[in-house]
C-alpha atoms as an extended CHARMM CRD file, in Angstrom:
* protein
*
       186  EXT
         1         1  MET       CA            -53.2160000000       -4.7180000000       -6.8260000000  PROA      1               0.0000000000
         2         2  ARG       CA            -53.5500000000       -7.7410000000       -8.8460000000  PROA      2               0.0000000000
         3         3  PHE       CA            -51.0250000000       -6.3920000000      -11.1410000000  PROA      3               0.0000000000
         4         4  LEU       CA            -48.6320000000       -5.6820000000       -8.2460000000  PROA      4               0.0000000000
         5         5  THR       CA            -49.1580000000       -9.4380000000       -7.0570000000  PROA      5               0.0000000000
         6         6  SER       CA            -48.3940000000      -10.7060000000      -10.5330000000  PROA      6               0.0000000000
         7         7  LEU       CA            -45.0250000000       -8.5970000000      -11.1600000000  PROA      7               0.0000000000
         8         8  THR       CA            -43.8740000000       -9.4440000000       -7.5340000000  PROA      8               0.0000000000
         9         9  SER       CA            -44.5820000000      -13.1120000000       -8.1970000000  PROA      9               0.0000000000
        10        10  ALA       CA            -42.9600000000      -12.7740000000      -11.8270000000  PROA      10              0.0000000000
        11        11  ILE       CA            -39.7270000000      -11.3540000000      -10.0630000000  PROA      11              0.0000000000
        12        12  ALA       CA            -39.4320000000      -13.7890000000       -7.3790000000  PROA      12              0.0000000000
        13        13  ILE       CA            -39.8870000000      -16.5550000000      -10.0930000000  PROA      13              0.0000000000
        14        14  SER       CA            -36.9620000000      -15.0470000000      -11.9500000000  PROA      14              0.0000000000
        15        15  SER       CA            -35.0160000000      -14.7340000000       -9.0290000000  PROA      15              0.0000000000
        16        16  ALA       CA            -34.9870000000      -18.0040000000       -8.0440000000  PROA      16              0.0000000000
        17        17  VAL       CA            -34.0690000000      -19.1180000000      -11.4420000000  PROA      17              0.0000000000
        18        18  ALA       CA            -31.0730000000      -16.9320000000      -11.4170000000  PROA      18              0.0000000000
        19        19  PHE       CA            -30.0450000000      -18.9640000000       -8.5240000000  PROA      19              0.0000000000
        20        20  VAL       CA            -30.1660000000      -22.4470000000       -9.7610000000  PROA      20              0.0000000000
        21        21  PRO       CA            -26.7410000000      -23.8800000000      -10.2050000000  PROA      21              0.0000000000
        22        22  SER       CA            -25.6500000000      -24.4020000000      -13.4480000000  PROA      22              0.0000000000
        23        23  ALA       CA            -23.1840000000      -26.9680000000      -14.6940000000  PROA      23              0.0000000000
        24        24  PRO       CA            -19.7930000000      -26.9530000000      -13.6550000000  PROA      24              0.0000000000
        25        25  LYS       CA            -17.1060000000      -25.0570000000      -16.0070000000  PROA      25              0.0000000000
        26        26  LEU       CA            -13.9450000000      -26.7120000000      -16.7430000000  PROA      26              0.0000000000
        27        27  ALA       CA            -10.8870000000      -24.6170000000      -16.9720000000  PROA      27              0.0000000000
        28        28  PRO       CA             -9.1070000000      -24.9940000000      -20.2980000000  PROA      28              0.0000000000
        29        29  ARG       CA             -5.9730000000      -27.2810000000      -20.4050000000  PROA      29              0.0000000000
        30        30  SER       CA             -2.9910000000      -25.9030000000      -20.5980000000  PROA      30              0.0000000000
        31        31  THR       CA              0.1300000000      -27.2920000000      -22.6220000000  PROA      31              0.0000000000
        32        32  LEU       CA              1.7290000000      -27.9570000000      -19.3200000000  PROA      32              0.0000000000
        33        33  ALA       CA             -1.0760000000      -29.8160000000      -17.9370000000  PROA      33              0.0000000000
        34        34  LEU       CA             -1.1590000000      -31.9610000000      -21.3210000000  PROA      34              0.0000000000
        35        35  SER       CA              2.4470000000      -32.9710000000      -20.9950000000  PROA      35              0.0000000000
        36        36  MET       CA              2.2770000000      -33.5250000000      -17.2220000000  PROA      36              0.0000000000
        37        37  SER       CA              1.5880000000      -37.4000000000      -17.9010000000  PROA      37              0.0000000000
        38        38  THR       CA              5.0800000000      -37.5620000000      -19.9250000000  PROA      38              0.0000000000
        39        39  ALA       CA              6.8510000000      -36.5200000000      -16.7190000000  PROA      39              0.0000000000
        40        40  THR       CA              8.5990000000      -33.5960000000      -18.4380000000  PROA      40              0.0000000000
        41        41  GLN       CA             11.4450000000      -31.8170000000      -16.6590000000  PROA      41              0.0000000000
        42        42  TYR       CA             10.7840000000      -27.7190000000      -16.4140000000  PROA      42              0.0000000000
        43        43  THR       CA             13.2630000000      -25.2720000000      -15.5310000000  PROA      43              0.0000000000
        44        44  GLY       CA             12.9610000000      -21.9020000000      -14.1950000000  PROA      44              0.0000000000
        45        45  THR       CA             13.7150000000      -19.4660000000      -11.6480000000  PROA      45              0.0000000000
        46        46  VAL       CA             12.5350000000      -18.6910000000       -8.1020000000  PROA      46              0.0000000000
        47        47  LYS       CA             10.5590000000      -15.6630000000       -8.5930000000  PROA      47              0.0000000000
        48        48  TRP       CA              9.8230000000      -15.5860000000       -4.8530000000  PROA      48              0.0000000000
        49        49  TYR       CA              9.9220000000      -17.9590000000       -1.9380000000  PROA      49              0.0000000000
        50        50  ASN       CA              8.5680000000      -17.4240000000        1.8400000000  PROA      50              0.0000000000
        51        51  GLY       CA             10.6460000000      -19.7290000000        4.0540000000  PROA      51              0.0000000000
        52        52  GLN       CA              8.7490000000      -19.4110000000        7.1070000000  PROA      52              0.0000000000
        53        53  ARG       CA              5.4390000000      -20.4240000000        5.3190000000  PROA      53              0.0000000000
        54        54  GLY       CA              6.9670000000      -22.7900000000        3.1810000000  PROA      54              0.0000000000
        55        55  PHE       CA              5.6690000000      -21.6030000000       -0.5560000000  PROA      55              0.0000000000
        56        56  GLY       CA              6.3960000000      -19.5960000000       -3.3030000000  PROA      56              0.0000000000
        57        57  PHE       CA              6.4880000000      -19.2350000000       -7.0530000000  PROA      57              0.0000000000
        58        58  ILE       CA              8.6400000000      -20.2150000000       -9.9280000000  PROA      58              0.0000000000
        59        59  GLU       CA              9.1750000000      -18.4070000000      -13.2110000000  PROA      59              0.0000000000
        60        60  VAL       CA              9.2050000000      -20.6550000000      -15.7360000000  PROA      60              0.0000000000
        61        61  ASP       CA             11.4970000000      -20.4250000000      -18.8270000000  PROA      61              0.0000000000
        62        62  ASP       CA              9.2580000000      -21.4350000000      -21.5200000000  PROA      62              0.0000000000
        63        63  GLY       CA              7.0800000000      -18.5150000000      -20.5720000000  PROA      63              0.0000000000
        64        64  SER       CA              4.1370000000      -20.3280000000      -19.1880000000  PROA      64              0.0000000000
        65        65  PRO       CA              2.2880000000      -19.0080000000      -16.0980000000  PROA      65              0.0000000000
        66        66  ASP       CA              4.2180000000      -18.7860000000      -12.5200000000  PROA      66              0.0000000000
        67        67  MET       CA              4.2710000000      -22.1840000000      -11.1950000000  PROA      67              0.0000000000
        68        68  TYR       CA              3.4900000000      -22.7990000000       -7.3600000000  PROA      68              0.0000000000
        69        69  VAL       CA              5.8450000000      -24.6230000000       -5.2770000000  PROA      69              0.0000000000
        70        70  HSD       CA              5.2780000000      -25.7320000000       -1.9610000000  PROA      70              0.0000000000
        71        71  ALA       CA              8.1550000000      -27.0050000000        0.6140000000  PROA      71              0.0000000000
        72        72  THR       CA              6.8160000000      -30.3980000000        0.3480000000  PROA      72              0.0000000000
        73        73  GLY       CA              7.9260000000      -30.2070000000       -3.5840000000  PROA      73              0.0000000000
        74        74  LEU       CA             11.2030000000      -29.5890000000       -2.5230000000  PROA      74              0.0000000000
        75        75  SER       CA             13.7990000000      -32.7080000000       -3.2870000000  PROA      75              0.0000000000
        76        76  PHE       CA             16.7030000000      -31.3910000000       -0.8490000000  PROA      76              0.0000000000
        77        77  GLU       CA             16.8840000000      -29.7590000000        2.5260000000  PROA      77              0.0000000000
        78        78  GLY       CA             16.4690000000      -26.1030000000        3.1040000000  PROA      78              0.0000000000
        79        79  PRO       CA             14.5770000000      -23.2600000000        1.7270000000  PROA      79              0.0000000000
        80        80  LEU       CA             14.6210000000      -21.7970000000       -1.6770000000  PROA      80              0.0000000000
        81        81  VAL       CA             16.1840000000      -18.6250000000       -2.3790000000  PROA      81              0.0000000000
        82        82  ASP       CA             14.4760000000      -15.8480000000       -4.5720000000  PROA      82              0.0000000000
        83        83  GLY       CA             16.6580000000      -16.1230000000       -8.2050000000  PROA      83              0.0000000000
        84        84  ASP       CA             17.7490000000      -19.9460000000       -7.7670000000  PROA      84              0.0000000000
        85        85  ARG       CA             17.7430000000      -21.6280000000      -10.6710000000  PROA      85              0.0000000000
        86        86  VAL       CA             15.5720000000      -24.9890000000      -10.5470000000  PROA      86              0.0000000000
        87        87  SER       CA             14.6050000000      -27.8550000000      -12.4370000000  PROA      87              0.0000000000
        88        88  PHE       CA             11.1400000000      -29.6330000000      -11.5570000000  PROA      88              0.0000000000
        89        89  GLU       CA              8.2780000000      -31.6620000000      -12.7170000000  PROA      89              0.0000000000
        90        90  THR       CA              4.4800000000      -30.9850000000      -12.6640000000  PROA      90              0.0000000000
        91        91  VAL       CA              1.6060000000      -32.5960000000      -10.7800000000  PROA      91              0.0000000000
        92        92  MET       CA             -1.7610000000      -32.0120000000      -10.2150000000  PROA      92              0.0000000000
        93        93  ASP       CA             -2.7120000000      -30.7400000000       -6.4580000000  PROA      93              0.0000000000
        94        94  ASN       CA             -5.2940000000      -32.4280000000       -5.0540000000  PROA      94              0.0000000000
        95        95  ARG       CA             -6.6650000000      -29.5930000000       -2.9130000000  PROA      95              0.0000000000
        96        96  THR       CA             -6.9110000000      -26.6110000000       -5.6750000000  PROA      96              0.0000000000
        97        97  ASN       CA             -6.9940000000      -28.8810000000       -8.9200000000  PROA      97              0.0000000000
        98        98  LYS       CA             -4.4280000000      -26.8800000000      -10.5620000000  PROA      98              0.0000000000
        99        99  LEU       CA             -0.4890000000      -27.9080000000      -11.1700000000  PROA      99              0.0000000000
       100       100  LYS       CA              2.1260000000      -27.2390000000       -8.7680000000  PROA      100             0.0000000000
       101       101  ALA       CA              5.8340000000      -27.8300000000       -8.7480000000  PROA      101             0.0000000000
       102       102  ASN       CA              7.2520000000      -31.6100000000       -7.9330000000  PROA      102             0.0000000000
       103       103  ASN       CA             10.8140000000      -32.4370000000       -7.1910000000  PROA      103             0.0000000000
       104       104  VAL       CA             12.4080000000      -29.1910000000       -7.2640000000  PROA      104             0.0000000000
       105       105  VAL       CA             16.2360000000      -29.5340000000       -7.8330000000  PROA      105             0.0000000000
       106       106  ARG       CA             18.5290000000      -26.7490000000       -8.0070000000  PROA      106             0.0000000000
       107       107  THR       CA             20.3960000000      -26.4840000000      -10.9470000000  PROA      107             0.0000000000
       108       108  ASP       CA             23.2270000000      -25.1570000000       -9.8930000000  PROA      108             0.0000000000
       109       109  GLU       CA             25.5570000000      -27.3790000000       -7.7640000000  PROA      109             0.0000000000
       110       110  GLU       CA             26.7120000000      -25.0460000000       -5.3440000000  PROA      110             0.0000000000
       111       111  ALA       CA             24.6600000000      -23.9710000000       -2.2860000000  PROA      111             0.0000000000
       112       112  PRO       CA             23.3630000000      -20.2910000000       -2.5250000000  PROA      112             0.0000000000
       113       113  GLU       CA             25.4050000000      -17.8180000000       -0.8870000000  PROA      113             0.0000000000
       114       114  ALA       CA             23.9100000000      -16.4140000000        2.3040000000  PROA      114             0.0000000000
       115       115  VAL       CA             23.7980000000      -12.7240000000        2.1120000000  PROA      115             0.0000000000
       116       116  GLU       CA             24.5900000000      -11.1820000000        5.4640000000  PROA      116             0.0000000000
       117       117  GLU       CA             21.6450000000       -8.6750000000        6.1110000000  PROA      117             0.0000000000
       118       118  GLU       CA             21.2130000000       -6.3580000000        9.1500000000  PROA      118             0.0000000000
       119       119  PRO       CA             18.1670000000       -7.4320000000       11.0730000000  PROA      119             0.0000000000
       120       120  ALA       CA             14.9720000000       -5.7910000000        8.9780000000  PROA      120             0.0000000000
       121       121  ALA       CA             13.5950000000       -4.4360000000       12.3890000000  PROA      121             0.0000000000
       122       122  GLU       CA             16.7690000000       -2.4360000000       13.2010000000  PROA      122             0.0000000000
       123       123  SER       CA             16.7360000000       -1.1530000000        9.5950000000  PROA      123             0.0000000000
       124       124  VAL       CA             13.3710000000        0.0690000000        9.9650000000  PROA      124             0.0000000000
       125       125  VAL       CA             13.3730000000        1.3260000000       13.2530000000  PROA      125             0.0000000000
       126       126  GLU       CA             16.5520000000        3.3630000000       11.9540000000  PROA      126             0.0000000000
       127       127  LYS       CA             14.7590000000        4.6140000000        9.2780000000  PROA      127             0.0000000000
       128       128  VAL       CA             11.5950000000        5.7160000000       11.7540000000  PROA      128             0.0000000000
       129       129  VAL       CA             14.3100000000        7.4170000000       13.9120000000  PROA      129             0.0000000000
       130       130  GLU       CA             15.8420000000        9.5250000000       11.0140000000  PROA      130             0.0000000000
       131       131  ALA       CA             12.2690000000       10.1830000000        9.5580000000  PROA      131             0.0000000000
       132       132  VAL       CA             11.3000000000       11.5230000000       13.2400000000  PROA      132             0.0000000000
       133       133  LYS       CA             14.4270000000       13.4320000000       13.5240000000  PROA      133             0.0000000000
       134       134  GLU       CA             14.0590000000       14.9360000000       10.1270000000  PROA      134             0.0000000000
       135       135  GLU       CA             10.3350000000       15.9250000000       11.4150000000  PROA      135             0.0000000000
       136       136  LEU       CA             11.6670000000       17.3220000000       14.7730000000  PROA      136             0.0000000000
       137       137  ASP       CA             14.0440000000       19.6400000000       12.8040000000  PROA      137             0.0000000000
       138       138  GLU       CA             11.4740000000       20.7350000000       10.3970000000  PROA      138             0.0000000000
       139       139  ASP       CA              9.0460000000       21.2140000000       13.5410000000  PROA      139             0.0000000000
       140       140  SER       CA             11.6730000000       23.3980000000       15.2380000000  PROA      140             0.0000000000
       141       141  ALA       CA             12.4150000000       25.4100000000       11.8720000000  PROA      141             0.0000000000
       142       142  ASN       CA              8.5870000000       25.7370000000       11.7280000000  PROA      142             0.0000000000
       143       143  ARG       CA              8.4760000000       26.6330000000       15.2480000000  PROA      143             0.0000000000
       144       144  GLU       CA             11.2650000000       29.3820000000       14.8030000000  PROA      144             0.0000000000
       145       145  LYS       CA              9.1090000000       30.7850000000       11.6110000000  PROA      145             0.0000000000
       146       146  ALA       CA              6.0300000000       30.8290000000       13.6370000000  PROA      146             0.0000000000
       147       147  ALA       CA              7.6260000000       32.6790000000       16.2950000000  PROA      147             0.0000000000
       148       148  LYS       CA              8.7210000000       35.4020000000       13.8000000000  PROA      148             0.0000000000
       149       149  ALA       CA              5.3720000000       35.5760000000       12.2560000000  PROA      149             0.0000000000
       150       150  GLU       CA              3.8680000000       36.0820000000       15.6550000000  PROA      150             0.0000000000
       151       151  ALA       CA              6.4830000000       38.5900000000       16.5600000000  PROA      151             0.0000000000
       152       152  PHE       CA              6.0240000000       40.7490000000       13.4820000000  PROA      152             0.0000000000
       153       153  GLN       CA              2.0500000000       40.5860000000       13.9280000000  PROA      153             0.0000000000
       154       154  ARG       CA              2.3260000000       41.5360000000       17.5140000000  PROA      154             0.0000000000
       155       155  ALA       CA              4.3710000000       44.6100000000       16.1270000000  PROA      155             0.0000000000
       156       156  ARG       CA              2.1070000000       45.0780000000       13.3290000000  PROA      156             0.0000000000
       157       157  LEU       CA             -1.0600000000       45.2240000000       15.8560000000  PROA      157             0.0000000000
       158       158  GLN       CA              0.7260000000       47.5170000000       18.3480000000  PROA      158             0.0000000000
       159       159  ALA       CA              1.5070000000       49.8910000000       15.4430000000  PROA      159             0.0000000000
       160       160  GLN       CA             -2.1260000000       50.0620000000       14.3330000000  PROA      160             0.0000000000
       161       161  TYR       CA             -3.4560000000       50.5020000000       17.9180000000  PROA      161             0.0000000000
       162       162  ALA       CA             -1.1140000000       53.2450000000       18.5710000000  PROA      162             0.0000000000
       163       163  ASN       CA             -1.9110000000       54.9570000000       15.3670000000  PROA      163             0.0000000000
       164       164  GLN       CA             -5.8080000000       54.6130000000       16.0410000000  PROA      164             0.0000000000
       165       165  ALA       CA             -4.9760000000       56.3130000000       19.2670000000  PROA      165             0.0000000000
       166       166  ALA       CA             -3.2510000000       58.9750000000       17.9420000000  PROA      166             0.0000000000
       167       167  ALA       CA             -5.7980000000       59.4530000000       15.4250000000  PROA      167             0.0000000000
       168       168  ALA       CA             -8.7130000000       59.1300000000       18.4850000000  PROA      168             0.0000000000
       169       169  SER       CA             -6.7530000000       61.8800000000       20.3200000000  PROA      169             0.0000000000
       170       170  ALA       CA             -6.2790000000       63.9600000000       17.2610000000  PROA      170             0.0000000000
       171       171  ALA       CA             -9.7930000000       63.7640000000       16.3810000000  PROA      171             0.0000000000
       172       172  LYS       CA            -10.9250000000       64.2550000000       20.5170000000  PROA      172             0.0000000000
       173       173  ALA       CA             -8.6670000000       67.5290000000       20.3340000000  PROA      173             0.0000000000
       174       174  ALA       CA            -10.1200000000       68.8320000000       17.1150000000  PROA      174             0.0000000000
       175       175  ALA       CA            -13.4370000000       68.4350000000       18.5560000000  PROA      175             0.0000000000
       176       176  GLU       CA            -12.8560000000       70.0780000000       21.5160000000  PROA      176             0.0000000000
       177       177  ALA       CA            -11.4650000000       72.8720000000       19.6330000000  PROA      177             0.0000000000
       178       178  ALA       CA            -14.2290000000       73.0930000000       17.3270000000  PROA      178             0.0000000000
       179       179  ALA       CA            -16.5820000000       73.0270000000       20.4270000000  PROA      179             0.0000000000
       180       180  ALA       CA            -14.4430000000       75.5870000000       22.3030000000  PROA      180             0.0000000000
       181       181  GLU       CA            -14.3400000000       77.7350000000       19.0110000000  PROA      181             0.0000000000
       182       182  ALA       CA            -18.5840000000       77.3580000000       18.5630000000  PROA      182             0.0000000000
       183       183  ALA       CA            -18.8670000000       78.2940000000       21.9540000000  PROA      183             0.0000000000
       184       184  ALA       CA            -16.6720000000       81.4680000000       21.8830000000  PROA      184             0.0000000000
       185       185  LYS       CA            -19.0120000000       82.5880000000       18.8930000000  PROA      185             0.0000000000
       186       186  ALA       CA            -21.8460000000       82.1730000000       20.5270000000  PROA      186             0.0000000000
């Protein structure tokens, strides 16, 4: 009993030691962060940007990790478009303590061309309708196959019942004939 108490105490103490907070680990400084104080202009391509939520990522030309961009860091009106060529500076985000793009400017002088697309809801609805039509066509073909298989099974069962009935009547007739013959001999 004493051993068990000592063992549980040792486990409790080692568990408590495991939860003691350690010194915060500092993230390694990247070359992009070191050059931040010089306000170097970087260039890149917009990897993706969500205009409704106002953020996205820029693929940096020098191979650095993708750079976060927020709508507040844009130096022009309107959202970024995927594939836009941009130049930007980097600043430290106070909330996340990570670098983000700031003073983002399109390097192409002309505005990006607006691509006329059909509304996504309609295209999704059309795709669903086509899928349902295909499924119904497959269902009707499957129903026809099932009906043919059922008719075949019914015909096969009827033939089996007919064969069994014929065999039973032949056996009955043979039994009656044998009984009559046996009665005649006796």
